[in-house]
LUMLUM-15965 format. One line per 10 residues: their letters; for each residue x, y, z of N, C-alpha, C, O. Coordinates in nm, 3 decimals. Example, Ala and Ser with C-alpha at 12.3 -4.5 7.8 and 13.67 -1.06 7.14 Angstrom:
2
as> 1.319 -0.569 0.780 1.230 -0.450 0.780 1.320 -0.330 0.780 1.424 -0.332 0.846 ~ 1.285 -0.225 0.708 1.367 -0.106 0.714 1.290 0.003 0.787 1.341 0.114 0.804
This chain:
270
msrkiiisla> 10.414 9.954 7.737 10.464 9.879 7.851 10.355 9.786 7.903 10.239 9.826 7.912 ~ 10.392 9.663 7.938 10.296 9.566 7.988 10.244 9.607 8.125 10.317 9.665 8.206 ~ 10.117 9.577 8.150 10.059 9.604 8.281 10.124 9.515 8.387 10.151 9.398 8.363 ~ 10.148 9.574 8.503 10.214 9.503 8.612 10.111 9.446 8.708 10.013 9.512 8.744 ~ 10.133 9.322 8.750 10.050 9.255 8.849 10.134 9.235 8.975 10.242 9.177 8.969 ~ 10.084 9.283 9.088 10.150 9.258 9.216 10.111 9.119 9.263 9.993 9.090 9.283 ~ 10.210 9.033 9.282 10.186 8.902 9.342 10.205 8.916 9.492 10.315 8.940 9.540 ~ 10.094 8.901 9.564 10.096 8.909 9.709 10.104 8.768 9.765 10.013 8.688 9.745 ~ 10.212 8.738 9.834 10.237 8.604 9.884 10.187 8.590 10.027 10.228 8.665 10.116 ~ 10.096 8.493 10.049 10.050 8.458 10.185 10.098 8.315 10.210 10.027 8.220 10.179
pvkagtpidk> 10.218 8.298 10.266 10.287 8.169 10.258 10.257 8.068 10.368 10.304 7.955 10.359 ~ 10.179 8.105 10.471 10.163 8.016 10.587 10.019 7.967 10.597 9.927 8.047 10.615 ~ 10.000 7.836 10.586 9.868 7.778 10.607 9.831 7.787 10.753 9.912 7.755 10.840 ~ 9.708 7.831 10.781 9.664 7.850 10.919 9.679 7.722 11.000 9.641 7.613 10.955 ~ 9.734 7.737 11.120 9.743 7.626 11.212 9.859 7.531 11.191 9.870 7.431 11.262 ~ 9.947 7.560 11.094 10.061 7.472 11.071 10.185 7.529 11.139 10.203 7.651 11.142 ~ 10.273 7.443 11.194 10.395 7.491 11.258 10.481 7.571 11.161 10.481 7.546 11.040 ~ 10.555 7.669 11.217 10.635 7.759 11.134 10.783 7.743 11.168 10.824 7.759 11.282 ~ 10.861 7.710 11.067 11.007 7.713 11.076 11.050 7.842 11.007 11.053 7.849 10.884 ~ 11.084 7.944 11.087 11.103 8.076 11.028 11.220 8.083 10.930 11.216 8.161 10.836
ialaedvkkc> 11.325 8.001 10.952 11.438 8.002 10.859 11.396 7.942 10.725 11.423 7.999 10.619 ~ 11.330 7.827 10.729 11.283 7.765 10.606 11.183 7.855 10.535 11.184 7.865 10.412 ~ 11.095 7.920 10.612 10.998 8.012 10.552 11.069 8.129 10.484 11.032 8.168 10.373 ~ 11.168 8.186 10.550 11.242 8.299 10.493 11.309 8.259 10.361 11.309 8.337 10.266 ~ 11.365 8.139 10.356 11.429 8.093 10.233 11.325 8.075 10.122 11.350 8.108 10.006 ~ 11.208 8.023 10.158 11.101 8.006 10.060 11.054 8.141 10.008 11.035 8.158 9.887 ~ 11.035 8.238 10.098 10.991 8.371 10.055 11.095 8.435 9.964 11.060 8.497 9.864 ~ 11.222 8.421 9.998 11.329 8.475 9.913 11.316 8.421 9.771 11.325 8.496 9.674 ~ 11.296 8.291 9.759 11.285 8.233 9.625 11.156 8.278 9.557 11.153 8.294 9.435 ~ 11.050 8.298 9.635 10.926 8.350 9.577 10.947 8.487 9.514 10.896 8.515 9.406
vekgagmchl> 11.023 8.573 9.582 11.052 8.706 9.527 11.137 8.693 9.401 11.114 8.765 9.303 ~ 11.233 8.604 9.403 11.315 8.581 9.284 11.228 8.535 9.167 11.258 8.566 9.052 ~ 11.121 8.461 9.196 11.032 8.411 9.092 10.931 8.516 9.046 10.877 8.507 8.936 ~ 10.904 8.620 9.132 10.814 8.724 9.088 10.721 8.783 9.193 10.645 8.875 9.162 ~ 10.723 8.732 9.317 10.638 8.790 9.421 10.688 8.929 9.459 10.809 8.955 9.457 ~ 10.595 9.019 9.494 10.633 9.155 9.531 10.603 9.190 9.674 10.663 9.282 9.730 ~ 10.509 9.117 9.737 10.464 9.150 9.872 10.446 9.021 9.950 10.412 8.918 9.893 ~ 10.468 9.028 10.083 10.450 8.912 10.170 10.353 8.947 10.282 10.371 9.047 10.351 ~ 10.251 8.864 10.298 10.142 8.883 10.395 10.155 8.780 10.505 10.150 8.660 10.479 ~ 10.171 8.826 10.630 10.182 8.735 10.744 10.089 8.779 10.856 10.065 8.898 10.877
hcrrpdgslt> 10.036 8.678 10.928 9.966 8.699 11.054 10.065 8.690 11.169 10.176 8.638 11.153 ~ 10.025 8.741 11.284 10.100 8.718 11.408 10.068 8.576 11.455 9.954 8.548 11.494 ~ 10.166 8.487 11.452 10.143 8.349 11.492 10.252 8.302 11.589 10.365 8.351 11.586 ~ 10.216 8.208 11.673 10.312 8.137 11.755 10.385 8.036 11.665 10.341 8.012 11.553 ~ 10.495 7.978 11.711 10.563 7.877 11.629 10.475 7.759 11.590 10.501 7.693 11.489 ~ 10.371 7.730 11.670 10.281 7.620 11.635 10.177 7.659 11.531 10.098 7.575 11.488 ~ 10.176 7.785 11.489 10.085 7.832 11.385 9.959 7.896 11.435 9.880 7.946 11.354 ~ 9.935 7.898 11.565 9.814 7.960 11.620 9.829 8.111 11.626 9.940 8.163 11.641 ~ 9.717 8.181 11.615 9.718 8.327 11.618 9.746 8.378 11.758 9.708 8.315 11.857 ~ 9.814 8.493 11.767 9.851 8.551 11.895 9.863 8.703 11.881 9.896 8.751 11.773
pdtaefidtf> 9.837 8.778 11.988 9.863 8.923 11.984 10.009 8.956 12.007 10.050 9.071 11.989 ~ 10.089 8.857 12.046 10.232 8.877 12.071 10.305 8.887 11.937 10.300 8.794 11.857 ~ 10.372 8.997 11.912 10.435 9.021 11.782 10.577 8.968 11.770 10.640 8.984 11.665 ~ 10.630 8.906 11.875 10.772 8.868 11.876 10.807 8.777 11.758 10.902 8.804 11.685 ~ 10.731 8.669 11.740 10.761 8.575 11.631 10.736 8.639 11.495 10.811 8.615 11.400 ~ 10.631 8.718 11.486 10.600 8.790 11.362 10.718 8.878 11.320 10.761 8.875 11.205 ~ 10.770 8.954 11.415 10.883 9.043 11.385 11.008 8.962 11.351 11.077 8.993 11.254 ~ 11.037 8.860 11.431 11.155 8.778 11.403 11.148 8.713 11.265 11.248 8.705 11.195 ~ 11.028 8.669 11.228 11.013 8.604 11.097 11.037 8.704 10.984 11.108 8.673 10.888 ~ 10.978 8.823 10.995 11.002 8.922 10.890 11.148 8.968 10.888 11.202 8.996 10.781
eeilkrtdvv> 11.212 8.976 11.004 11.353 9.013 11.005 11.436 8.909 10.930 11.528 8.945 10.857 ~ 11.404 8.781 10.947 11.474 8.677 10.872 11.449 8.690 10.722 11.540 8.675 10.641 ~ 11.324 8.719 10.686 11.290 8.736 10.544 11.366 8.854 10.486 11.421 8.845 10.376 ~ 11.369 8.966 10.559 11.428 9.088 10.506 11.580 9.087 10.507 11.643 9.174 10.446 ~ 11.641 8.990 10.575 11.785 8.968 10.560 11.816 8.915 10.420 11.928 8.929 10.370 ~ 11.716 8.854 10.359 11.736 8.782 10.233 11.678 8.852 10.111 11.726 8.833 10.000 ~ 11.573 8.934 10.131 11.506 8.995 10.017 11.427 9.117 10.062 11.383 9.124 10.176 ~ 11.409 9.214 9.972 11.344 9.341 10.004 11.198 9.338 9.963 11.154 9.423 9.885 ~ 11.122 9.241 10.013 10.982 9.228 9.978 10.899 9.333 10.053 10.938 9.376 10.161 ~ 10.784 9.374 9.996 10.692 9.463 10.066 10.632 9.388 10.185 10.585 9.276 10.170
vqastggiss> 10.634 9.450 10.301 10.587 9.388 10.425 10.440 9.422 10.446 10.404 9.539 10.461 ~ 10.356 9.319 10.449 10.214 9.339 10.477 10.176 9.261 10.603 10.199 9.141 10.612 ~ 10.117 9.332 10.699 10.071 9.271 10.824 9.923 9.244 10.818 9.845 9.328 10.773 ~ 9.883 9.126 10.864 9.741 9.096 10.875 9.688 9.150 11.008 9.755 9.143 11.110 ~ 9.567 9.204 11.004 9.495 9.241 11.126 9.371 9.154 11.142 9.279 9.189 11.216 ~ 9.369 9.040 11.071 9.250 8.957 11.067 9.272 8.818 11.122 9.363 8.794 11.201 ~ 9.187 8.726 11.077 9.188 8.591 11.127 9.084 8.572 11.237 9.068 8.659 11.323 ~ 9.014 8.460 11.233 8.910 8.434 11.333 8.975 8.392 11.464 9.047 8.292 11.469 ~ 8.951 8.468 11.568 9.010 8.442 11.699 8.930 8.518 11.803 8.834 8.588 11.770 ~ 8.971 8.505 11.928 8.905 8.578 12.037 8.973 8.712 12.064 8.938 8.781 12.159
mtieerchpl> 9.070 8.750 11.980 9.143 8.875 12.004 9.054 8.996 11.980 8.964 8.993 11.897 ~ 9.080 9.102 12.055 9.013 9.229 12.032 9.074 9.297 11.909 9.180 9.256 11.861 ~ 9.007 9.398 11.859 9.062 9.470 11.745 9.194 9.539 11.783 9.283 9.553 11.699 ~ 9.207 9.582 11.908 9.332 9.643 11.953 9.445 9.541 11.946 9.556 9.573 11.902 ~ 9.418 9.418 11.988 9.520 9.312 11.982 9.551 9.274 11.839 9.666 9.247 11.804 ~ 9.449 9.272 11.755 9.471 9.237 11.615 9.558 9.341 11.544 9.624 9.310 11.445 ~ 9.557 9.462 11.594 9.637 9.569 11.532 9.778 9.581 11.589 9.854 9.667 11.546 ~ 9.815 9.496 11.683 9.951 9.502 11.739 10.061 9.497 11.633 10.158 9.572 11.645 ~ 10.050 9.412 11.529 10.159 9.408 11.431 10.182 9.538 11.356 10.287 9.556 11.294 ~ 10.086 9.631 11.362 10.106 9.760 11.295 10.214 9.842 11.363 10.263 9.940 11.306
nywrvesssl> 10.252 9.803 11.484 10.358 9.876 11.555 10.498 9.837 11.508 10.595 9.904 11.543 ~ 10.509 9.733 11.428 10.638 9.693 11.371 10.675 9.795 11.264 10.601 9.816 11.168 ~ 10.790 9.858 11.280 10.822 9.975 11.199 10.840 9.944 11.051 10.834 10.035 10.968 ~ 10.862 9.817 11.016 10.882 9.783 10.876 10.752 9.759 10.798 10.755 9.742 10.676 ~ 10.639 9.757 10.866 10.512 9.728 10.797 10.478 9.842 10.700 10.472 9.959 10.739 ~ 10.455 9.806 10.575 10.422 9.904 10.471 10.275 9.899 10.431 10.217 10.000 10.391 ~ 10.215 9.780 10.441 10.075 9.761 10.406 10.012 9.673 10.513 10.080 9.599 10.583 ~ 9.879 9.684 10.524 9.808 9.604 10.624 9.675 9.560 10.567 9.619 9.626 10.480 ~ 9.624 9.447 10.618 9.488 9.409 10.581 9.390 9.489 10.667 9.416 9.516 10.784 ~ 9.279 9.526 10.607 9.171 9.597 10.676 9.042 9.528 10.636 8.998 9.537 10.521
nggstnlnga> 8.981 9.460 10.731 8.864 9.378 10.699 8.738 9.464 10.693 8.714 9.547 10.780 ~ 8.659 9.441 10.587 8.551 9.533 10.553 8.417 9.508 10.618 8.322 9.582 10.593 ~ 8.406 9.405 10.704 8.278 9.379 10.768 8.273 9.241 10.827 8.370 9.166 10.821 ~ 8.160 9.206 10.884 8.140 9.077 10.949 8.076 8.978 10.851 8.002 9.016 10.761 ~ 8.108 8.849 10.873 8.052 8.745 10.787 8.057 8.612 10.858 8.135 8.593 10.951 ~ 7.975 8.518 10.813 7.987 8.378 10.855 8.095 8.316 10.767 8.075 8.298 10.647 ~ 8.208 8.283 10.828 8.325 8.242 10.751 8.366 8.101 10.790 8.414 8.077 10.901 ~ 8.345 8.006 10.697 8.384 7.868 10.720 8.327 7.813 10.851 8.395 7.742 10.925 ~ 8.201 7.847 10.878 8.133 7.795 10.996 8.153 7.874 11.123 8.099 7.837 11.227 ~ 8.227 7.982 11.117 8.251 8.067 11.235 8.207 8.209 11.204 8.202 8.250 11.088
lyvntdadid> 8.176 8.284 11.308 8.138 8.424 11.291 8.263 8.510 11.296 8.334 8.514 11.397 ~ 8.289 8.578 11.186 8.407 8.665 11.173 8.359 8.808 11.193 8.294 8.865 11.106 ~ 8.391 8.864 11.310 8.334 8.992 11.351 8.426 9.108 11.318 8.542 9.111 11.360 ~ 8.374 9.202 11.241 8.443 9.328 11.212 8.337 9.438 11.209 8.278 9.465 11.105 ~ 8.314 9.500 11.324 8.211 9.602 11.335 8.255 9.731 11.268 8.371 9.745 11.230 ~ 8.162 9.825 11.253 8.199 9.956 11.199 8.308 10.021 11.285 8.401 10.080 11.232 ~ 8.295 10.008 11.418 8.397 10.066 11.506 8.532 9.998 11.486 8.635 10.065 11.490 ~ 8.533 9.865 11.463 8.657 9.792 11.436 8.723 9.843 11.308 8.844 9.865 11.302 ~ 8.640 9.860 11.205 8.692 9.906 11.075 8.756 10.044 11.090 8.867 10.066 11.044 ~ 8.685 10.135 11.154 8.737 10.271 11.172 8.866 10.270 11.254 8.961 10.341 11.222
ycakqsydrg> 8.867 10.190 11.360 8.986 10.184 11.446 9.107 10.132 11.367 9.215 10.191 11.373 ~ 9.087 10.023 11.294 9.199 9.964 11.218 9.248 10.060 11.110 9.369 10.072 11.089 ~ 9.156 10.127 11.041 9.197 10.223 10.938 9.280 10.335 10.999 9.383 10.372 10.944 ~ 9.234 10.389 11.111 9.307 10.499 11.174 9.445 10.454 11.223 9.543 10.526 11.206 ~ 9.452 10.335 11.283 9.581 10.285 11.330 9.679 10.267 11.214 9.798 10.294 11.229 ~ 9.629 10.223 11.101 9.715 10.207 10.984 9.763 10.341 10.932 9.883 10.363 10.915 ~ 9.670 10.432 10.906 9.707 10.560 10.848 9.793 10.643 10.942 9.881 10.716 10.896 ~ 9.770 10.633 11.073 9.852 10.708 11.168 9.999 10.665 11.162 10.088 10.742 11.199 ~ 10.024 10.543 11.115 10.160 10.490 11.107 10.217 10.494 10.966 10.323 10.438 10.940 ~ 10.146 10.559 10.876 10.194 10.565 10.737 10.185 10.433 10.664 10.262 10.407 10.572
iipevevfdi> 10.089 10.347 10.705 10.069 10.215 10.646 9.950 10.221 10.552 9.847 10.282 10.584 ~ 9.962 10.157 10.435 9.856 10.158 10.335 9.769 10.035 10.353 9.818 9.923 10.336 ~ 9.640 10.052 10.388 9.554 9.935 10.404 9.518 9.870 10.270 9.503 9.937 10.168 ~ 9.507 9.739 10.275 9.445 9.662 10.166 9.314 9.609 10.224 9.315 9.531 10.319 ~ 9.203 9.651 10.167 9.072 9.622 10.226 9.024 9.485 10.181 9.005 9.461 10.062 ~ 9.005 9.394 10.278 8.958 9.259 10.249 8.805 9.259 10.253 8.745 9.290 10.355 ~ 8.743 9.224 10.140 8.597 9.224 10.133 8.548 9.086 10.089 8.592 9.032 9.988 ~ 8.455 9.030 10.167 8.404 8.896 10.145 8.266 8.896 10.082 8.218 8.791 10.037 ~ 8.202 9.011 10.078 8.078 9.025 10.001 8.065 9.171 9.956 8.137 9.258 10.005 ~ 7.975 9.195 9.864 7.965 9.327 9.801 7.933 9.436 9.901 7.983 9.548 9.889
gmiyniersa> 7.850 9.406 10.001 7.813 9.507 10.098 7.930 9.566 10.173 7.923 9.680 10.220 ~ 8.039 9.490 10.184 8.156 9.541 10.256 8.222 9.658 10.183 8.284 9.743 10.246 ~ 8.209 9.662 10.052 8.262 9.777 9.978 8.190 9.904 10.023 8.252 10.009 10.041 ~ 8.059 9.894 10.042 7.983 10.010 10.086 8.014 10.042 10.233 8.009 10.159 10.273 ~ 8.045 9.939 10.313 8.091 9.965 10.450 8.214 10.056 10.450 8.223 10.151 10.527 ~ 8.307 10.024 10.361 8.433 10.100 10.357 8.408 10.241 10.307 8.469 10.336 10.357 ~ 8.323 10.257 10.209 8.294 10.391 10.160 8.228 10.475 10.270 8.251 10.596 10.278 ~ 8.147 10.413 10.354 8.091 10.485 10.469 8.198 10.515 10.573 8.200 10.623 10.631 ~ 8.287 10.419 10.595 8.397 10.440 10.690 8.484 10.556 10.645 8.534 10.633 10.727 ~ 8.502 10.568 10.514 8.587 10.676 10.461 8.525 10.813 10.482 8.595 10.915 10.472
qrtpyrrpif> 8.396 10.818 10.512 8.334 10.946 10.546 8.361 10.984 10.692 8.351 11.101 10.729 ~ 8.395 10.883 10.773 8.422 10.908 10.916 8.571 10.919 10.945 8.612 10.994 11.034 ~ 8.652 10.845 10.870 8.797 10.839 10.890 8.863 10.868 10.757 8.836 10.796 10.660 ~ 8.949 10.967 10.746 9.010 10.997 10.616 9.089 10.878 10.561 9.175 10.823 10.630 ~ 9.061 10.840 10.440 9.133 10.734 10.369 9.216 10.797 10.258 9.173 10.893 10.193 ~ 9.334 10.743 10.236 9.411 10.785 10.119 9.352 10.722 9.994 9.312 10.606 9.996 ~ 9.348 10.796 9.887 9.302 10.745 9.759 9.422 10.720 9.668 9.519 10.797 9.673 ~ 9.419 10.615 9.585 9.307 10.522 9.571 9.302 10.419 9.683 9.406 10.377 9.736 ~ 9.182 10.378 9.720 9.165 10.267 9.813 9.192 10.137 9.737 9.152 10.121 9.622 ~ 9.260 10.044 9.803 9.288 9.913 9.744 9.194 9.809 9.805 9.193 9.789 9.926
ynlvfghqgg> 9.117 9.744 9.720 9.026 9.638 9.764 9.081 9.501 9.723 9.124 9.482 9.609 ~ 9.079 9.408 9.817 9.109 9.269 9.786 8.978 9.192 9.792 8.922 9.173 9.900 ~ 8.928 9.148 9.677 8.802 9.076 9.668 8.830 8.929 9.699 8.901 8.862 9.624 ~ 8.774 8.880 9.808 8.805 8.745 9.857 8.694 8.649 9.820 8.577 8.673 9.850 ~ 8.731 8.541 9.753 8.636 8.440 9.707 8.674 8.303 9.761 8.790 8.276 9.791 ~ 8.573 8.216 9.775 8.599 8.076 9.804 8.570 8.030 9.945 8.558 7.910 9.969 ~ 8.560 8.123 10.040 8.528 8.084 10.177 8.380 8.047 10.187 8.296 8.111 10.125 ~ 8.350 7.944 10.266 8.210 7.915 10.295 8.150 8.035 10.368 8.205 8.081 10.468 ~ 8.038 8.083 10.318 7.974 8.201 10.375 8.007 8.329 10.301 7.947 8.433 10.328 ~ 8.104 8.322 10.206 8.141 8.440 10.129 8.113 8.421 9.981 8.052 8.322 9.940
mqpdmtclta> 8.157 8.517 9.902 8.139 8.508 9.757 8.216 8.389 9.701 8.326 8.358 9.748 ~ 8.159 8.323 9.601 8.220 8.204 9.545 8.289 8.236 9.411 8.251 8.329 9.341 ~ 8.393 8.157 9.377 8.479 8.191 9.264 8.421 8.151 9.129 8.467 8.055 9.066 ~ 8.321 8.224 9.085 8.273 8.207 8.949 8.265 8.345 8.884 8.261 8.447 8.953 ~ 8.262 8.348 8.753 8.274 8.474 8.682 8.153 8.564 8.703 8.165 8.686 8.696 ~ 8.034 8.505 8.728 7.917 8.588 8.756 7.938 8.668 8.884 7.910 8.788 8.888 ~ 7.987 8.600 8.989 8.015 8.669 9.115 8.126 8.772 9.097 8.116 8.884 9.149 ~ 8.230 8.736 9.024 8.342 8.828 9.004 8.296 8.954 8.930 8.333 9.065 8.967 ~ 8.215 8.936 8.827 8.168 9.051 8.750 8.081 9.143 8.837 8.092 9.265 8.830 ~ 7.995 9.081 8.919 7.911 9.162 9.008 7.994 9.234 9.111 7.973 9.352 9.137
frsavpadar> 8.088 9.163 9.169 8.176 9.220 9.271 8.257 9.335 9.211 8.267 9.443 9.269 ~ 8.315 9.309 9.095 8.397 9.411 9.029 8.316 9.536 8.998 8.368 9.647 9.007 ~ 8.190 9.520 8.962 8.109 9.635 8.924 8.081 9.727 9.043 8.048 9.844 9.024 ~ 8.095 9.674 9.166 8.070 9.755 9.286 8.193 9.830 9.333 8.182 9.919 9.418 ~ 8.310 9.797 9.279 8.433 9.866 9.319 8.430 10.009 9.263 8.409 10.026 9.142 ~ 8.449 10.111 9.345 8.446 10.249 9.294 8.545 10.272 9.180 8.651 10.210 9.176 ~ 8.510 10.360 9.091 8.591 10.383 8.972 8.730 10.434 9.005 8.824 10.412 8.929 ~ 8.746 10.502 9.120 8.876 10.558 9.154 8.958 10.463 9.242 9.063 10.503 9.294 ~ 8.913 10.339 9.259 8.984 10.243 9.344 9.064 10.145 9.260 9.041 10.130 9.140 ~ 9.159 10.079 9.325 9.228 9.965 9.266 9.178 9.839 9.336 9.125 9.846 9.446
wgvthygrdn> 9.196 9.723 9.270 9.145 9.600 9.329 9.229 9.480 9.288 9.300 9.480 9.188 ~ 9.218 9.378 9.372 9.283 9.251 9.344 9.196 9.139 9.396 9.084 9.163 9.441 ~ 9.247 9.014 9.389 9.165 8.900 9.430 9.245 8.801 9.513 9.367 8.789 9.501 ~ 9.171 8.729 9.598 9.217 8.609 9.665 9.117 8.498 9.633 8.996 8.519 9.641 ~ 9.168 8.381 9.596 9.082 8.265 9.571 9.118 8.159 9.674 9.210 8.080 9.655 ~ 9.044 8.159 9.784 9.068 8.062 9.891 9.021 7.922 9.847 8.916 7.908 9.784 ~ 9.101 7.819 9.881 9.066 7.684 9.841 9.078 7.659 9.692 9.014 7.570 9.638 ~ 9.160 7.738 9.627 9.173 7.734 9.481 9.212 7.594 9.431 9.306 7.533 9.482 ~ 9.138 7.544 9.329 9.171 7.416 9.267 9.181 7.428 9.115 9.170 7.329 9.043 ~ 9.200 7.552 9.067 9.220 7.577 8.925 9.285 7.714 8.910 9.305 7.785 9.009
wdflagamal> 9.319 7.752 8.788 9.379 7.882 8.760 9.286 7.973 8.681 9.320 8.088 8.654 ~ 9.169 7.921 8.642 9.079 7.996 8.555 9.033 8.126 8.618 9.030 8.231 8.554 ~ 8.996 8.118 8.746 8.939 8.234 8.812 9.040 8.348 8.822 9.006 8.464 8.799 ~ 9.164 8.315 8.857 9.267 8.420 8.866 9.294 8.481 8.729 9.316 8.601 8.718 ~ 9.294 8.398 8.626 9.312 8.451 8.489 9.199 8.546 8.454 9.223 8.652 8.396 ~ 9.076 8.510 8.488 8.962 8.597 8.461 8.972 8.729 8.535 8.939 8.834 8.480 ~ 9.018 8.724 8.660 9.031 8.846 8.738 9.135 8.940 8.677 9.112 9.060 8.667 ~ 9.248 8.884 8.635 9.350 8.968 8.573 9.300 9.026 8.442 9.331 9.140 8.408 ~ 9.224 8.947 8.367 9.169 8.997 8.240 9.072 9.112 8.263 9.059 9.201 8.178 ~ 9.004 9.112 8.380 8.909 9.220 8.412 8.976 9.340 8.477 8.910 9.441 8.503
gasvvrigfe> 9.107 9.331 8.503 9.179 9.449 8.551 9.237 9.440 8.690 9.280 9.542 8.744 ~ 9.240 9.322 8.752 9.299 9.310 8.885 9.444 9.357 8.886 9.522 9.323 8.796 ~ 9.480 9.435 8.988 9.618 9.483 9.003 9.701 9.394 9.095 9.823 9.391 9.085 ~ 9.633 9.320 9.184 9.699 9.236 9.282 9.636 9.098 9.279 9.513 9.085 9.274 ~ 9.719 8.995 9.282 9.671 8.858 9.294 9.742 8.795 9.413 9.865 8.791 9.418 ~ 9.661 8.746 9.510 9.722 8.680 9.626 9.734 8.532 9.599 9.645 8.469 9.541 ~ 9.847 8.477 9.642 9.878 8.336 9.617 9.956 8.284 9.738 10.013 8.363 9.813 ~ 9.958 8.155 9.757 10.037 8.100 9.866 9.959 8.000 9.949 9.838 7.985 9.934 ~ 10.030 7.933 10.039 9.974 7.820 10.113 9.862 7.860 10.209 9.783 7.774 10.249 ~ 9.853 7.989 10.248 9.740 8.028 10.333 9.607 8.001 10.264 9.507 7.974 10.330
dsaylapsey> 9.607 8.008 10.131 9.484 7.992 10.055 9.478 7.860 9.979 9.371 7.798 9.972 ~ 9.590 7.816 9.921 9.590 7.691 9.844 9.732 7.659 9.799 9.811 7.748 9.768 ~ 9.763 7.528 9.796 9.892 7.482 9.744 9.876 7.418 9.606 9.968 7.353 9.557 ~ 9.761 7.437 9.544 9.729 7.373 9.415 9.824 7.419 9.304 9.850 7.538 9.289 ~ 9.874 7.322 9.226 9.951 7.352 9.106 9.878 7.310 8.980 9.869 7.386 8.884 ~ 9.824 7.188 8.981 9.755 7.130 8.866 9.671 7.014 8.919 9.687 6.974 9.034 ~ 9.580 6.959 8.837 9.500 6.847 8.887 9.586 6.737 8.950 9.677 6.684 8.887 ~ 9.555 6.705 9.074 9.626 6.602 9.153 9.772 6.638 9.179 9.852 6.550 9.211 ~ 9.808 6.766 9.167 9.947 6.810 9.192 9.947 6.930 9.285 9.882 7.031 9.258 ~ 10.021 6.918 9.394 10.027 7.026 9.493 10.173 7.060 9.522 10.260 6.973 9.521
aqynwqvver> 10.196 7.186 9.549 10.332 7.236 9.569 10.387 7.194 9.705 10.312 7.180 9.802 ~ 10.517 7.175 9.712 10.587 7.155 9.838 10.637 7.286 9.895 10.656 7.299 10.016 ~ 10.657 7.384 9.806 10.708 7.515 9.846 10.622 7.623 9.781 10.567 7.603 9.673 ~ 10.613 7.735 9.848 10.537 7.847 9.792 10.593 7.894 9.659 10.518 7.936 9.571 ~ 10.724 7.889 9.643 10.784 7.941 9.520 10.733 7.868 9.396 10.730 7.925 9.287 ~ 10.692 7.742 9.413 10.639 7.668 9.299 10.505 7.724 9.254 10.476 7.728 9.134 ~ 10.423 7.768 9.349 10.295 7.829 9.316 10.316 7.964 9.249 10.249 7.998 9.152 ~ 10.410 8.042 9.303 10.443 8.172 9.243 10.493 8.153 9.100 10.451 8.225 9.009 ~ 10.580 8.057 9.081 10.634 8.030 8.947 10.523 7.999 8.849 10.525 8.048 8.736 ~ 10.427 7.917 8.890 10.317 7.881 8.801 10.229 8.003 8.771 10.183 8.020 8.658
lvqlihamgl> 10.205 8.088 8.870 10.128 8.210 8.846 10.200 8.303 8.749 10.136 8.362 8.662 ~ 10.330 8.316 8.763 10.406 8.403 8.673 10.397 8.352 8.529 10.390 8.431 8.435 ~ 10.397 8.221 8.511 10.380 8.166 8.376 10.247 8.209 8.317 10.239 8.243 8.199 ~ 10.142 8.208 8.400 10.011 8.252 8.355 10.011 8.402 8.323 9.957 8.444 8.221 ~ 10.072 8.481 8.409 10.081 8.625 8.388 10.150 8.655 8.255 10.102 8.737 8.177 ~ 10.262 8.589 8.229 10.334 8.611 8.104 10.252 8.565 7.983 10.256 8.629 7.878 ~ 10.179 8.455 7.998 10.097 8.405 7.887 9.988 8.504 7.849 9.940 8.505 7.736 ~ 9.950 8.590 7.946 9.847 8.691 7.920 9.908 8.823 7.873 9.836 8.922 7.856 ~ 10.039 8.825 7.851 10.105 8.947 7.805 10.126 9.050 7.914 10.144 9.168 7.885 ~ 10.125 9.006 8.039 10.143 9.094 8.154 10.277 9.065 8.220 10.348 8.974 8.179
eaatpeearr> 10.311 9.144 8.323 10.438 9.126 8.394 10.414 9.127 8.544 10.323 9.194 8.593 ~ 10.494 9.053 8.616 10.489 9.056 8.763 10.568 9.176 8.813 10.678 9.203 8.765 ~ 10.513 9.247 8.910 10.578 9.366 8.965 10.687 9.326 9.064 10.666 9.237 9.147 ~ 10.801 9.390 9.056 10.905 9.373 9.156 10.859 9.441 9.286 10.763 9.518 9.283 ~ 10.925 9.413 9.398 10.887 9.485 9.521 10.890 9.637 9.505 10.801 9.705 9.555 ~ 10.989 9.690 9.437 10.996 9.836 9.420 10.883 9.886 9.331 10.826 9.992 9.358 ~ 10.850 9.811 9.226 10.736 9.849 9.142 10.605 9.838 9.220 10.515 9.920 9.203 ~ 10.595 9.738 9.306 10.476 9.723 9.390 10.459 9.843 9.482 10.348 9.892 9.501 ~ 10.570 9.891 9.537 10.562 10.010 9.625 10.510 10.131 9.548 10.432 10.209 9.601 ~ 10.551 10.146 9.424 10.504 10.259 9.345 10.355 10.245 9.312 10.281 10.343 9.315
ilhtlpktrp> 10.310 10.123 9.281 10.170 10.100 9.250 10.082 10.124 9.372 9.975 10.183 9.362 ~ 10.130 10.078 9.489 10.054 10.091 9.613 10.068 10.228 9.678 9.993 10.262 9.769 ~ 10.163 10.308 9.630 10.192 10.439 9.688 10.230 10.427 9.836 10.187 10.506 9.919 ~ 10.313 10.326 9.867 10.358 10.313 10.005 10.452 10.429 10.040 10.510 10.494 9.953 ~ 10.464 10.451 10.169 10.550 10.559 10.219 10.683 10.504 10.266 10.689 10.391 10.313 ~ 10.791 10.582 10.254 10.921 10.533 10.301 10.915 10.501 10.451 10.853 10.574 10.528 ~ 10.981 10.393 10.490 10.982 10.352 10.630 11.123 10.373 10.686 11.222 10.331 10.625 ~ 11.131 10.436 10.800 11.259 10.458 10.867 11.250 10.406 11.009 11.145 10.417 11.073 ~ 11.358 10.350 11.058 11.361 10.296 11.193 11.340 10.409 11.294 11.406 10.513 11.283 ~ 11.249 10.391 11.391 11.223 10.497 11.487 11.342 10.522 11.578 11.336 10.608 11.665
């Protein structure tokens, strides 16, 4: 059986206005093309970050009227919000997975703060709600941060790491960095990649060849399709990634297959 790759869709570019109906239709088509999970931040209709979950919930409700994608909530993004405010979306009963940021970094000219206390708090809030964290790591040291956090706060195994490349101040998307980063991932963990500002497909292909289980794609990171060609819809980027996955003899995971790979827990309305 071919190895399954979870396509994690991050469909909203930071700071851009959101039409939730159009977004829901785009996500539906992305799932039809091969996406298994959808990653959203709490945003106002103008695209700015907010601790208010109303639009976040309404947007996912529109998406889930159309398709049964895995729901992933972001607890990140550079803002003045406290970690408690950043974790508000975890209270939405449909959330199955969440981002868990592995440490602080200088990110695109701003200081992105995630203290040890923030990490522990976010992990506990996720696990208390039966939510599976996906750990976002921007440099190798953050992997060791999480392993230390796991000594203070019980983590479910395997831990899922998302190795993030391409941000100014973080690891850059070349194979030397990827190989070094991959070598630091614990043997009992699973891992995937995000290539922010992506302008090629080589790096994602290399990551999958090295064993990545999850590949994040979508307008939050890049709309690139080919040299001088950019997508109008997220589904076009997903479609192109699936072509690459198939060319490598692999398969895209359906939402239900993604749930089995991630070991998500059944969600019931409270």
